[in-house]
C-alpha positions in Angstrom: -1.4 4.5 71.0 0.2 1.1 70.3 2.8 -0.4 72.9 6.2 -0.8 71.4 7.1 -4.3 70.8 10.1 -4.3 72.7 8.8 -2.5 75.7 8.2 -5.6 77.8 8.9 -8.8 76.1 7.5 -10.7 79.1 4.3 -8.8 79.1 4.0 -9.1 75.2 4.8 -12.9 75.2 1.9 -13.6 77.8 -0.5 -11.1 75.9 0.2 -12.9 72.5 -0.3 -16.4 74.3 -3.6 -15.4 75.9 -4.8 -13.8 72.5 -3.9 -17.2 70.4 -5.8 -19.3 73.1 -8.7 -17.0 72.6 -8.4 -17.5 68.8 -8.1 -21.1 69.0 -11.3 -21.5 71.3 -13.4 -19.0 69.1 -12.5 -20.9 66.0 -13.3 -24.3 67.6 -16.7 -22.9 68.8 -17.9 -21.6 65.6 -16.5 -24.9 63.8 -18.3 -27.0 66.3 -21.5 -24.9 65.6 -21.1 -25.3 61.8 -20.0 -28.6 61.5 -23.3 -30.6 62.3 -25.2 -28.7 59.6 -22.7 -29.5 57.1 -22.6 -33.0 58.2 -26.2 -33.5 58.0 -25.7 -32.8 54.3 -22.6 -35.3 54.2 -19.9 -32.4 53.6 -16.9 -31.4 55.7 -16.0 -27.7 55.9 -13.1 -28.5 53.1 -15.7 -30.0 50.9 -17.9 -27.2 51.3 -15.2 -24.7 50.7 -14.0 -26.6 47.4 -17.7 -26.5 46.2 -18.3 -22.8 46.9 -14.9 -21.7 45.5 -15.9 -23.5 42.3 -19.4 -22.2 42.2 -18.4 -18.5 43.0 -15.1 -18.4 40.9 -15.7 -20.7 38.3 -13.5 -23.9 37.5 -10.3 -23.8 39.5 -6.7 -25.3 39.0 -6.0 -27.7 41.9 -3.1 -25.7 43.3 -5.3 -22.3 43.1 -8.2 -24.4 44.9 -5.7 -25.5 47.4 -4.8 -21.9 48.4 -8.4 -20.8 48.7 -9.6 -23.6 50.8 -6.5 -23.3 53.0 -5.6 -27.0 52.7 -2.6 -29.2 51.5 -2.3 -30.6 48.1 -2.5 -34.1 49.5 -5.7 -33.3 51.6 -7.2 -31.6 48.5 -6.7 -34.5 46.4 -8.5 -36.7 48.9 -11.4 -34.0 49.1 -11.7 -33.9 45.5 -11.7 -37.5 45.0 -14.7 -37.8 47.7 -16.4 -35.0 45.6 -15.8 -36.8 42.3 -17.3 -40.0 43.7 -20.4 -38.2 44.9 -20.8 -36.9 41.5 -20.4 -33.1 42.8 -17.3 -32.1 40.8 -15.3 -33.5 37.8 -12.0 -33.2 36.7 -11.2 -31.8 33.4 -7.8 -31.5 31.9 -6.7 -28.2 30.0 -6.7 -28.9 26.2 -3.8 -26.7 25.5 -1.6 -27.8 28.6 -2.6 -31.4 29.5 -0.6 -31.0 32.7 -3.0 -28.7 34.0 -6.4 -30.0 35.6 -9.2 -28.0 36.5 -11.9 -28.9 39.0 -15.6 -28.2 37.7 -18.8 -28.4 39.5 -21.3 -30.9 38.0 -25.0 -30.1 37.9 -25.5 -32.0 41.1 -22.7 -30.1 42.6 -24.3 -26.9 41.8 -27.6 -27.7 43.0 -26.3 -28.7 46.3 -24.2 -25.5 46.6 -26.9 -23.2 45.8 -29.2 -24.9 48.4 -26.7 -25.5 51.2 -24.7 -22.2 51.0 -27.3 -19.7 51.9 -28.1 -21.5 55.3 -24.4 -22.2 55.9 -23.7 -18.2 55.6 -26.6 -17.5 57.8 -25.5 -20.0 60.6 -21.9 -18.3 60.2 -23.8 -15.0 60.8 -25.5 -16.5 63.7 -22.4 -17.7 65.3 -20.9 -14.4 65.1 -24.2 -12.5 66.1 -22.8 -11.3 69.5 -20.6 -8.9 67.6 -21.9 -5.5 66.1 -21.2 -4.6 62.3 -18.4 -2.3 63.5 -16.9 -5.1 65.5 -17.3 -7.6 62.6 -15.1 -5.1 60.5 -12.6 -4.4 63.0 -12.2 -8.3 63.5 -11.9 -8.9 59.7 -9.2 -6.0 59.5 -7.2 -7.5 62.4 -7.4 -11.1 61.3 -6.1 -10.1 58.0 -3.3 -8.0 59.2 -2.5 -10.9 61.4 -2.5 -13.5 58.6 -0.8 -11.4 56.0 2.1 -10.5 58.8 2.3 -14.2 60.0 2.6 -15.3 56.2 5.0 -12.9 55.5 7.2 -13.8 58.7 6.9 -17.6 57.4 8.1 -16.5 54.0 11.1 -14.6 55.6 12.0 -17.6 57.8 11.7 -20.1 54.9 14.1 -17.8 52.9 16.5 -17.5 55.8 16.5 -21.3 56.5 17.2 -21.8 52.5 20.2 -19.4 52.7 21.6 -21.0 55.9 21.1 -24.6 54.2 23.2 -23.1 51.2 25.9 -21.7 53.6 26.2 -25.0 55.7 
């Protein structure tokens, strides 16, 4: 049975902060483990994310790619610029709507992601190997719920802030 949110606000705040710190520490530990292998390939996690998304989903519009790899439009532009400079992706304007630009893998990019991604995925699996399959499923469910709820709260807060700006 879950504890009601308003039962003891002080205890809930303390428990939330403790869980948040553990989430951040776990994230930093996993990233610290995987980054050296990516760096050896001359890639950042975001660059790998771009290559992986385009490899698995096909050419992507800039804004969709930013959402998939969880980065800002400005950062994504820089990431894609660097991948273009290395000859791993190319930008291609849509023929029907010239405002739209899609990111495509080059042959070199396809070769790199096909070679690097399996080892990257195995490294992540090793980093999470202390968890059972059931625990991984539970963690995935909890993190998805947490992320969706936080996003909904952010959207609601933004809408409220916009309403307040209109009435001010």
